[in-house]
DRENKOL-192659 format. One record per residue: z, x, y negated of N, C-alpha, C in turn; residue in one letter. Coordinates in steps of 0.02 Angstrom, whole numbers, plus 50000, padded with zeros to 5 digits. Atoms other than C-alpha are relative to their C-alpha. Layout:
<romars>
ZXYZXYZXYA/...
</romars>
This chain:
<romars>
499505003549993532554663642212500074993849959M/500045006550046532744644542159500724998149988A/499305002650013534364639742069500004992050001Y/499895007549998535014621442095500164998549937I/499765002650066534904615141923500204991950005A/499775007150004535784597841884499934997349927V/500105001750080535294596541684499294997649985N/500715002450027533554590141691499864992050029S/499995008449977533024571141704499905000250075T/500125001249921533164565541889500305005550033G/499674994949954534094580841948500784999849987N/499335001150021535894573741928500354999150068F/499584999849939537254576142066500214992350010V/499895007249971537504559442165500484999550050A/499505001049950538964554742260500034992250024L/500015006849977538894539142370500504999050050K/499535000649948540374532942476499924993150032I/500105005649958540374519442611500584998750027N/499375001149961541894510642680499844994350049A/500185005549956541054498742802500145001350074D/499734998049937541684507842951499415002150051G/500564996749950539914514543021500145006949990V/499814992849998539994532043064499265002249990D/500724997150010538424540642984499955007050008Y/500124992949991538804558443026499495002250033D/500534996249970537464561643141499424996649976S/500585003050020536284549943053499785002849922N/500254996550069535324560442911499474996449978V/500615004350014534104546942896500204996049934S/499895004650061534004534342737500404994650020A/499625005749973535044521742844500725000449960A/499495000650024536544527642758500044995849930F/500055004150069536024519442584499584993549993V/500575005650010534694507342631500354994850015A/499875007849994535044489342602500674999450022G/499335001149983536894491142620500474999249938N/499635002250057537964481642503500695003349987A/499494996950014539404492042537500165006749972N/500124993550014538814508042480500174999949920V/499864999550068539634512742311499775006749970M/500234994350041538724524242191500575003649952T/499434997850042540174534842115499795000549931V/500354999050070539794533041928500265005849953P/499774996350038540024544941784500385006850026A/499624993349971540454561741876500005005049941L/499844994350062541234574941763499895007550031Q/500014994649961541484587841893500054999550078E/499945001849932541224590042077500155007450029V/499754994549959541954604042192499894998450075T/500055001749930541414604842373500285006550027L/499534994149969542734615442478499795000150066N/500104999049924542284623142645500315007250017A/499504994349996543684634042683500325001750069S/499714998149928543984642042864500645003949990P/499404996350008545704646642887500075006450050G/499934994049964546224663442954500695000650034T/499314998749956547604670043072499965008149999F/500034991949988548034688143044500635002650035R/499374998349966549154699443140499895007650001W/499984992049995549624718443148500285002950072Q/499724997249939549774729343299500065006949985Q/499754993850004550584745943321499505005150006L/500634995749982548974753743384499485000749944D/500565000450045547964749843233500325000649926N/499684998950068548104755243048499784993749954A/500205006350043547324739142984500164993550025S/499955005849972547584720643006499444997550033E/500665003349963546544710043128500164993349971L/499985006650027546014692943085499544996050047V/500485004749967545164678243175500054993849954V/500115006450042544574661343096500384994350034T/499715006849972545394644543126499644994949966T/500345005250026544744627843091500004999249922P/500095000950065544064624242926500404994249968S/499695006450035544954612442789499394999049952T/500585002350040543504603442702500214994749956N/499935006650042543614591442557499465001249942S/500345000550054542614586042406500444996549947V/499585001650048543454584742241499604998049937A/500445002850057542704574642088500594998049948V/499735002750059543274570041919499454994349970T/500435005850024542504553441853500324996349941L/499805004450047542484542741701500074993450040V/499925006549968543144525841770499714994049971M/500365007550015542244508641752500354994850042D/499635005249978542994492741780499744997850076D/500245002049931541814487541933500165003950056T/499854995949944542124503642028500795000850016T/499325000249981543964503642010500364995050029F/499705007049981544344485942033499524995950033F/500495002849955542734479942107500054991649989S/500055006950003542104462242063499494997850050N/500575001649950540774462742209500404998750070V/499575001549953541534454342365499805005750057A/500114995049941540634467242493500165007249978A/499844994350009541064482242397500845001349983T/499234998850014542854488342410500095003749931P/499854996350057543694494642252500245006850018A/499834994649978544164512542243500864999750011L/499325000749992546044508242223500194996250070V/499935003349941545914497042377499845005050063D/500154996549934545074510642486500505005350008I/499494994650002546504523342435500634996050037V/499295003449984547974509442457499884999250085N/500205002349920547114503742630499985005350042N/500214995049965546864521642689499424999650036K/500595001149970545144516842732499525006750009T/500444993849994543994530342806499474998049972K/500654999950033542414532842708499495004150025V/500494996549988540844539542738499615001349934Y/500264997650071540064550142596499325004450010F/500484996149999538484557642547499965003149931R/499994996750065538394570942408499295003349990L/500704997950012536584573942336500115007149953G/499854994650056536524590842251499554998349934W/500375001650062535124585242136499724992849987Q/500245006949991535084566042171499984999050076G/500095003149935534704555742320499274997850006L/500725002249994532804553942307499675002850072S/500304996849933531684557842453499865007649987S/500014992149994531714575942499500525003249971G/499424996050030533254579542402500495002850051D/499474998349953534634588942491500614997349996R/499335003250012536344582542531500445003650051F/499514998849942537874585842636500494993950000I/499645006149991538824571042708500515000650056Q/499495001349952540404566942816500374994049991G/499505004950003541874556542830500665002349986K/499114998050004543714557342776500244995049954G/499525003750028544954548742665500035001849936Y/499964998350073545104546942472500755000649988L/499304998750026546664554842401499975001549927T/499854996650067547314560642236499724995449941A/500205004650055546794545342131500545000249960L/499304999450050547834548441972499624999149932A/500355000350064546914539541826500545001249938P/499624998450064547404545841648499654998249947T/500365002050079547054541341462500465003949946V/499704997750058547514548741308499714999849940S/500275000250050547274550441126499295002949982P/500564995449993546064564241142499454998950050G/500435002249941545194557141297500084992350010S/499895006450004545104538841252499734995350057P/500125004349934544354532541416500305002650057V/499794998049932545004532541585499685004450041W/500364994949953544684546741697500385000450053T/499604998649929545244550541873499765006150044T/500164996049943545124564341998500024996450061P/500045002049939544724559442171499905005550050I/500324995449946544604570242332499984996450059T/500135001749932543864566842491500285005750046I/499744995649937544944574642628499534999050067E/500515000249947543584577642759500265001050060V/499885001349924543874573042936499575004050043D/500484995349966542814586243033499565004049962G/500434994950025541344595242990499504995249948E/500545002050038539924592342853499375000050042Y/500675001349971538304587142906499405001249928T/500444998750050536794592942799499264998050015R/500705001849986534994586942781499604998249941G/500475003150053533614579542665499914993050003N/500045008349996533444561342620499305000550015V/500645001649971532034553842705499574996549958A/
</romars>
């Protein structure tokens, strides 16, 4: 068994989002990130949670001593917490929208989450969805701005290896 370690040099979790309107779902090639000024590498990730939760419908019948269950469509999301930086949150690059604008404008994003980075051969999960749960906070005990962000996934995940 090989564990997926993220604590050695070059093996860091990477999240890239793209709000340019191009559907990358069926494209597991490097085209998602290659030469596209609209791709934002989400910096300073603290926590990442990938949710893939099929729903269930349960019922009871008079002729059975146990409940019966069938699955319903999955609810998928990616939740991250990050330390904010000025460029990512407010964006000073014309081609790259700011996180706050993506949320305010309800822009569909395409994302790629690299388990150990996004170098050639690295595994990833990607999909499309909407950014939600932006809630920047700061306090005396945590004197840098941090924020959770959730990508509410529209559809299924696609997995692959970076070309």
